[in-house]
Every structure is written in structure tokens, then in C-alpha cells.
C-alpha positions as CSV (number, residue, x, y, z in Angstrom):
1,M,0.0,0.0,0.0
2,S,1.3,3.4,-0.8
3,L,2.0,6.0,1.9
4,E,-0.6,8.3,0.4
5,K,-3.3,5.6,0.6
6,A,-2.2,4.5,4.0
7,K,-2.9,8.0,5.5
8,D,-6.6,7.3,5.2
9,Y,-6.6,3.7,6.3
10,K,-9.5,2.6,8.5
11,E,-10.8,-0.9,9.0
12,V,-13.0,-2.8,11.4
13,G,-12.3,-6.5,12.0
14,I,-10.8,-9.1,14.3
15,A,-7.5,-8.6,16.1
16,S,-5.4,-11.3,17.8
17,W,-2.1,-11.2,19.6
18,Y,1.3,-13.0,19.6
19,G,3.9,-13.1,22.3
20,H,6.5,-15.2,24.0
21,E,6.1,-18.2,21.8
22,T,8.0,-16.3,19.1
23,R,11.0,-16.1,21.3
24,R,11.4,-19.8,21.2
25,Q,12.2,-19.8,17.5
26,K,15.8,-20.6,16.7
27,G,17.8,-17.4,16.9
28,G,14.8,-15.5,18.4
29,Y,12.3,-13.6,16.2
30,M,13.0,-10.6,14.1
31,T,10.2,-8.5,12.8
32,A,9.8,-7.7,9.1
33,N,11.8,-4.5,9.5
34,G,14.6,-6.2,11.2
35,E,13.9,-5.3,14.8
36,A,14.0,-7.9,17.5
37,F,10.4,-8.7,18.5
38,N,9.4,-7.4,22.0
39,P,6.3,-9.2,23.2
40,I,5.6,-6.7,25.9
41,G,6.0,-3.7,23.6
42,L,3.2,-1.8,21.8
43,T,3.7,-3.1,18.3
44,A,1.6,-4.9,15.6
45,A,1.8,-7.0,12.5
46,H,-0.3,-6.0,9.4
47,K,-0.6,-7.6,6.0
48,Y,0.1,-4.5,3.8
49,L,0.4,-1.2,5.7
50,P,3.8,0.5,5.2
51,I,6.4,-0.4,7.8
52,P,6.9,1.4,10.1
53,M,3.6,3.1,10.6
54,Y,1.5,4.1,13.6
55,V,-2.2,3.1,14.0
56,K,-4.8,3.6,16.7
57,V,-6.5,0.4,17.7
58,T,-9.8,0.5,19.5
59,N,-11.3,-2.5,21.2
60,L,-14.9,-2.2,20.2
61,E,-15.9,-4.6,23.0
62,N,-14.7,-2.2,25.8
63,N,-13.9,1.0,24.0
64,R,-10.2,1.0,25.1
65,S,-7.7,2.5,22.6
66,I,-4.0,2.5,22.2
67,I,-1.4,3.6,19.6
68,V,0.8,0.9,18.2
69,R,3.7,0.8,15.8
70,V,3.3,-1.5,12.8
71,N,6.7,-3.2,12.4
72,D,5.9,-6.7,11.2
73,R,3.9,-8.6,8.6
74,G,0.8,-10.8,9.4
75,P,-1.6,-12.1,10.5
76,F,-1.4,-15.2,8.4
77,P,-3.3,-18.5,8.6
78,S,-1.6,-21.3,10.3
79,R,-2.0,-25.1,10.3
80,H,-3.2,-24.8,13.9
81,N,-5.7,-22.0,13.1
82,P,-6.7,-22.0,9.4
83,K,-9.4,-19.4,10.1
84,S,-6.8,-16.9,11.3
85,G,-6.6,-15.4,7.8
86,N,-9.7,-13.4,8.5
87,R,-7.9,-11.3,11.2
88,I,-6.9,-7.7,10.2
89,I,-4.1,-7.2,12.7
90,D,-1.9,-9.1,15.1
91,L,-0.9,-7.2,18.2
92,S,2.0,-7.8,20.6
93,M,1.0,-9.4,23.9
94,G,1.6,-6.1,25.6
95,A,-0.9,-4.3,23.4
96,A,-3.5,-7.0,23.8
97,K,-3.2,-6.7,27.6
98,R,-3.7,-2.9,27.4
99,L,-6.7,-3.4,25.2
100,G,-8.2,-5.9,27.5
101,F,-8.4,-9.0,25.3
102,Y,-5.2,-10.9,26.3
103,G,-7.2,-13.7,28.1
104,K,-9.8,-14.0,25.3
105,G,-7.3,-14.2,22.5
106,T,-9.2,-12.1,19.9
107,A,-11.3,-9.0,19.9
108,S,-13.4,-6.9,17.5
109,V,-11.4,-3.8,16.8
110,K,-11.2,-0.6,14.7
111,V,-7.8,0.2,13.2
112,E,-7.1,3.8,12.0
113,A,-3.9,5.3,10.6
114,I,-2.5,8.2,12.5
115,Q,0.3,10.6,11.8
116,I,3.1,10.8,14.4
117,K,6.1,13.0,14.1
118,E,9.1,11.2,15.6
119,V,11.5,13.4,17.6
120,G,15.2,12.9,17.0
């Protein structure tokens, strides 16, 4: 997706989360942009948004919102969960806890692109 189109991105759908299980992979887990994955951070994986990009994620079940940095690709279907292809975003475990769906595993969410100016 182009940066211009990404500025207006809004979508409602299902979010899931991923966490410590990725650390068990041989050599750890690197995100799509080459950063080491931090399960307690506030990051996300998205299929096609530009990396890095910031999005506001709102849990529509409890109205909690946070801002996360998209730094990875996903969600993708797996042999363990073939229906996982219908998710629109995978959040880090830390983000799922803040949004209140860590124990449940998934939540109905709204994802909206936001503009952040990084200082530095």
C-alpha cells in the first residue's frame, strides 16, 4: 500500500495477539523491518500497511484505545488455526493486555492510521 493511501486507512475486524512463543524460535524472532520482537511492547503486524507506521487500535468490546507501531507482517493463517486469515491485525502481547483481550485471544477492533512525528 502506498504511503498516500495509508494515510486514510480505517478498517474494522478481528485482532489477535502474539507473544513469548515467538522467542522460542531458533535465533529469536526478528520483525519484518529487522527489529527484535518485543512481546511486551506496543507493536503490531499488518498484511500490507507500510512499515513502520502508527495506528490507533480501539477494542470495540470495551472502547479501550492505544497507539501501536506496525513493524511486522501478518496475520497469516496457520495449520493450527486455518481461520486466522480473517484477522486484520496481530498485536503484541503487551498491546493485547492494554486493550483488555489478552485472556480471550481475539477482539473486534477498529484500526485507524495516524500521523506521528518522531522526535530525534
